[in-house]
mmCIF file of the C-alpha atoms, coordinates in Angstrom:
data_MODEL
# 
_entry.id   MODEL 
# 
loop_
_atom_site.group_PDB 
_atom_site.id 
_atom_site.type_symbol 
_atom_site.label_atom_id 
_atom_site.label_alt_id 
_atom_site.label_comp_id 
_atom_site.label_asym_id 
_atom_site.label_entity_id 
_atom_site.label_seq_id 
_atom_site.pdbx_PDB_ins_code 
_atom_site.Cartn_x 
_atom_site.Cartn_y 
_atom_site.Cartn_z 
_atom_site.occupancy 
_atom_site.B_iso_or_equiv 
_atom_site.pdbx_formal_charge 
_atom_site.auth_seq_id 
_atom_site.auth_comp_id 
_atom_site.auth_asym_id 
_atom_site.auth_atom_id 
_atom_site.pdbx_PDB_model_num 
ATOM 1  C CA . MET A 1 1  ? 0.272   -0.069 -0.089 1.00 0.00 ? 1  MET A CA 1 
ATOM 2  C CA . GLY A 1 2  ? 1.053   3.672  -0.468 1.00 0.00 ? 2  GLY A CA 1 
ATOM 3  C CA . VAL A 1 3  ? 0.176   6.659  1.441  1.00 0.00 ? 3  VAL A CA 1 
ATOM 4  C CA . GLU A 1 4  ? -0.742  9.941  0.008  1.00 0.00 ? 4  GLU A CA 1 
ATOM 5  C CA . ASN A 1 5  ? -1.217  13.099 2.449  1.00 0.00 ? 5  ASN A CA 1 
ATOM 6  C CA . ILE A 1 6  ? -4.303  14.912 1.440  1.00 0.00 ? 6  ILE A CA 1 
ATOM 7  C CA . ARG A 1 7  ? -4.056  18.025 3.762  1.00 0.00 ? 7  ARG A CA 1 
ATOM 8  C CA . SER A 1 8  ? -2.933  19.307 6.875  1.00 0.00 ? 8  SER A CA 1 
ATOM 9  C CA . GLN A 1 9  ? -2.875  16.376 9.383  1.00 0.00 ? 9  GLN A CA 1 
ATOM 10 C CA . ALA A 1 10 ? -4.792  13.967 7.014  1.00 0.00 ? 10 ALA A CA 1 
ATOM 11 C CA . ALA A 1 11 ? -3.549  10.901 4.984  1.00 0.00 ? 11 ALA A CA 1 
ATOM 12 C CA . ARG A 1 12 ? -5.232  8.276  2.635  1.00 0.00 ? 12 ARG A CA 1 
ATOM 13 C CA . THR A 1 13 ? -3.943  5.118  2.134  1.00 0.00 ? 13 THR A CA 1 
ATOM 14 C CA . ASP A 1 14 ? -4.282  3.252  -1.653 1.00 0.00 ? 14 ASP A CA 1 
ATOM 15 C CA . ASN A 1 15 ? -7.383  0.974  -0.307 1.00 0.00 ? 15 ASN A CA 1 
ATOM 16 C CA . GLY A 1 16 ? -8.938  4.142  0.461  1.00 0.00 ? 16 GLY A CA 1 
ATOM 17 C CA . VAL A 1 17 ? -8.613  4.470  4.361  1.00 0.00 ? 17 VAL A CA 1 
ATOM 18 C CA . VAL A 1 18 ? -8.804  8.235  5.447  1.00 0.00 ? 18 VAL A CA 1 
ATOM 19 C CA . LEU A 1 19 ? -6.704  9.112  8.786  1.00 0.00 ? 19 LEU A CA 1 
ATOM 20 C CA . ARG A 1 20 ? -7.227  12.519 10.309 1.00 0.00 ? 20 ARG A CA 1 
ATOM 21 C CA . ASN A 1 21 ? -5.832  13.945 13.660 1.00 0.00 ? 21 ASN A CA 1 
ATOM 22 C CA . VAL A 1 22 ? -8.797  16.051 15.136 1.00 0.00 ? 22 VAL A CA 1 
ATOM 23 C CA . ASP A 1 23 ? -6.991  17.043 18.286 1.00 0.00 ? 23 ASP A CA 1 
ATOM 24 C CA . ARG A 1 24 ? -4.632  15.968 20.805 1.00 0.00 ? 24 ARG A CA 1 
ATOM 25 C CA . GLU A 1 25 ? -6.197  12.846 21.917 1.00 0.00 ? 25 GLU A CA 1 
ATOM 26 C CA . THR A 1 26 ? -8.516  11.738 18.752 1.00 0.00 ? 26 THR A CA 1 
ATOM 27 C CA . MET A 1 27 ? -8.038  10.618 15.124 1.00 0.00 ? 27 MET A CA 1 
ATOM 28 C CA . ARG A 1 28 ? -10.530 10.158 12.670 1.00 0.00 ? 28 ARG A CA 1 
ATOM 29 C CA . VAL A 1 29 ? -11.119 7.317  10.488 1.00 0.00 ? 29 VAL A CA 1 
ATOM 30 C CA . GLU A 1 30 ? -12.975 7.225  7.338  1.00 0.00 ? 30 GLU A CA 1 
ATOM 31 C CA . TYR A 1 31 ? -13.371 4.354  4.839  1.00 0.00 ? 31 TYR A CA 1 
ATOM 32 C CA . GLY A 1 32 ? -16.200 3.438  2.325  1.00 0.00 ? 32 GLY A CA 1 
ATOM 33 C CA . GLY A 1 33 ? -18.359 6.801  3.662  1.00 0.00 ? 33 GLY A CA 1 
ATOM 34 C CA . ARG A 1 34 ? -18.101 5.337  7.201  1.00 0.00 ? 34 ARG A CA 1 
ATOM 35 C CA . VAL A 1 35 ? -16.694 7.414  10.051 1.00 0.00 ? 35 VAL A CA 1 
ATOM 36 C CA . MET A 1 36 ? -15.108 5.737  13.289 1.00 0.00 ? 36 MET A CA 1 
ATOM 37 C CA . ASP A 1 37 ? -13.340 8.294  16.066 1.00 0.00 ? 37 ASP A CA 1 
ATOM 38 C CA . VAL A 1 38 ? -10.591 6.656  18.104 1.00 0.00 ? 38 VAL A CA 1 
ATOM 39 C CA . GLN A 1 39 ? -8.939  7.825  21.151 1.00 0.00 ? 39 GLN A CA 1 
ATOM 40 C CA . VAL A 1 40 ? -5.345  8.041  20.784 1.00 0.00 ? 40 VAL A CA 1 
ATOM 41 C CA . GLU A 1 41 ? -2.115  8.607  23.392 1.00 0.00 ? 41 GLU A CA 1 
ATOM 42 C CA . ARG A 1 42 ? 0.699   10.449 21.609 1.00 0.00 ? 42 ARG A CA 1 
ATOM 43 C CA . GLY A 1 43 ? 4.105   10.170 22.460 1.00 0.00 ? 43 GLY A CA 1 
ATOM 44 C CA . VAL A 1 44 ? 7.386   11.437 21.042 1.00 0.00 ? 44 VAL A CA 1 
ATOM 45 C CA . GLU A 1 45 ? 8.026   8.226  18.720 1.00 0.00 ? 45 GLU A CA 1 
ATOM 46 C CA . ARG A 1 46 ? 4.815   6.148  19.196 1.00 0.00 ? 46 ARG A CA 1 
ATOM 47 C CA . SER A 1 47 ? 1.134   6.892  19.429 1.00 0.00 ? 47 SER A CA 1 
ATOM 48 C CA . GLY A 1 48 ? -1.071  4.318  21.208 1.00 0.00 ? 48 GLY A CA 1 
ATOM 49 C CA . ILE A 1 49 ? -4.241  3.877  19.669 1.00 0.00 ? 49 ILE A CA 1 
ATOM 50 C CA . TYR A 1 50 ? -7.094  2.605  22.047 1.00 0.00 ? 50 TYR A CA 1 
ATOM 51 C CA . LEU A 1 51 ? -10.171 1.076  20.299 1.00 0.00 ? 51 LEU A CA 1 
ATOM 52 C CA . PRO A 1 52 ? -13.009 -0.890 22.327 1.00 0.00 ? 52 PRO A CA 1 
ATOM 53 C CA . PRO A 1 53 ? -13.434 -4.291 22.604 1.00 0.00 ? 53 PRO A CA 1 
ATOM 54 C CA . SER A 1 54 ? -16.259 -4.183 19.629 1.00 0.00 ? 54 SER A CA 1 
ATOM 55 C CA . PRO A 1 55 ? -15.204 -0.849 17.829 1.00 0.00 ? 55 PRO A CA 1 
ATOM 56 C CA . THR A 1 56 ? -18.482 0.556  16.334 1.00 0.00 ? 56 THR A CA 1 
ATOM 57 C CA . TRP A 1 57 ? -18.796 3.615  13.691 1.00 0.00 ? 57 TRP A CA 1 
ATOM 58 C CA . ASN A 1 58 ? -19.764 6.992  14.974 1.00 0.00 ? 58 ASN A CA 1 
ATOM 59 C CA . ASP A 1 59 ? -23.349 5.604  14.064 1.00 0.00 ? 59 ASP A CA 1 
ATOM 60 C CA . GLY A 1 60 ? -23.619 2.669  16.029 1.00 0.00 ? 60 GLY A CA 1 
ATOM 61 C CA . GLU A 1 61 ? -23.051 -0.080 13.777 1.00 0.00 ? 61 GLU A CA 1 
ATOM 62 C CA . VAL A 1 62 ? -20.224 -2.598 14.727 1.00 0.00 ? 62 VAL A CA 1 
ATOM 63 C CA . VAL A 1 63 ? -16.955 -2.560 12.576 1.00 0.00 ? 63 VAL A CA 1 
ATOM 64 C CA . GLU A 1 64 ? -16.875 -5.880 10.394 1.00 0.00 ? 64 GLU A CA 1 
ATOM 65 C CA . GLU A 1 65 ? -13.591 -7.876 11.467 1.00 0.00 ? 65 GLU A CA 1 
ATOM 66 C CA . GLU A 1 66 ? -12.150 -7.924 7.998  1.00 0.00 ? 66 GLU A CA 1 
ATOM 67 C CA . THR A 1 67 ? -12.784 -4.179 8.036  1.00 0.00 ? 67 THR A CA 1 
ATOM 68 C CA . LEU A 1 68 ? -11.341 -3.384 11.126 1.00 0.00 ? 68 LEU A CA 1 
ATOM 69 C CA . VAL A 1 69 ? -7.915  -5.521 10.051 1.00 0.00 ? 69 VAL A CA 1 
ATOM 70 C CA . LEU A 1 70 ? -7.775  -3.520 6.992  1.00 0.00 ? 70 LEU A CA 1 
ATOM 71 C CA . ILE A 1 71 ? -8.268  -0.306 9.369  1.00 0.00 ? 71 ILE A CA 1 
ATOM 72 C CA . LYS A 1 72 ? -5.817  -1.210 11.605 1.00 0.00 ? 72 LYS A CA 1 
ATOM 73 C CA . GLY A 1 73 ? -3.283  -1.947 8.835  1.00 0.00 ? 73 GLY A CA 1 
ATOM 74 C CA . ALA A 1 74 ? -3.859  1.744  7.324  1.00 0.00 ? 74 ALA A CA 1 
ATOM 75 C CA . ILE A 1 75 ? -3.316  3.460  10.507 1.00 0.00 ? 75 ILE A CA 1 
ATOM 76 C CA . VAL A 1 76 ? 0.073   1.410  11.165 1.00 0.00 ? 76 VAL A CA 1 
ATOM 77 C CA . GLU A 1 77 ? 0.646   2.452  7.520  1.00 0.00 ? 77 GLU A CA 1 
ATOM 78 C CA . ILE A 1 78 ? -0.058  6.139  7.795  1.00 0.00 ? 78 ILE A CA 1 
ATOM 79 C CA . GLN A 1 79 ? 1.405   6.437  10.982 1.00 0.00 ? 79 GLN A CA 1 
ATOM 80 C CA . GLU A 1 80 ? 4.984   5.081  9.878  1.00 0.00 ? 80 GLU A CA 1 
ATOM 81 C CA . TYR A 1 81 ? 4.688   7.578  6.860  1.00 0.00 ? 81 TYR A CA 1 
ATOM 82 C CA . TRP A 1 82 ? 4.090   10.514 9.683  1.00 0.00 ? 82 TRP A CA 1 
ATOM 83 C CA . GLY A 1 83 ? 7.065   8.857  11.681 1.00 0.00 ? 83 GLY A CA 1 
ATOM 84 C CA . PHE A 1 84 ? 5.476   7.398  14.417 1.00 0.00 ? 84 PHE A CA 1 
ATOM 85 C CA . ALA A 1 85 ? 5.003   3.709  15.885 1.00 0.00 ? 85 ALA A CA 1 
ATOM 86 C CA . ALA A 1 86 ? 1.432   2.771  16.336 1.00 0.00 ? 86 ALA A CA 1 
ATOM 87 C CA . ASP A 1 87 ? 0.127   0.389  19.479 1.00 0.00 ? 87 ASP A CA 1 
ATOM 88 C CA . PHE A 1 88 ? -3.177  -0.761 19.373 1.00 0.00 ? 88 PHE A CA 1 
ATOM 89 C CA . LEU A 1 89 ? -4.704  -0.675 23.182 1.00 0.00 ? 89 LEU A CA 1 
ATOM 90 C CA . VAL A 1 90 ? -8.038  -1.967 24.403 1.00 0.00 ? 90 VAL A CA 1 
ATOM 91 C CA . LEU A 1 91 ? -10.244 0.667  25.712 1.00 0.00 ? 91 LEU A CA 1 
ATOM 92 C CA . GLU A 1 92 ? -11.613 -0.245 29.215 1.00 0.00 ? 92 GLU A CA 1 
ATOM 93 C CA . VAL A 1 93 ? -15.047 1.658  29.915 1.00 0.00 ? 93 VAL A CA 1 
# 
């Protein structure tokens, strides 16, 4: 896959996943017309990406496992493109 910057603090992979920085603690994933906000803890070289045990789109529908795998791969790729490693963590509520 390849990554291209689409504007300041936003990038898209070849498979169409867009990752945008919303604020210091939030990133927005867009894919297939759907949106999912994820919490992030930013470090110097790494970012912790928090996902709930059953991630959902912002409209409340559960993200299918196949799509989640694709999105996680895209997040890692974009984070690496931006110079950061990505660690996925489970968000406990």
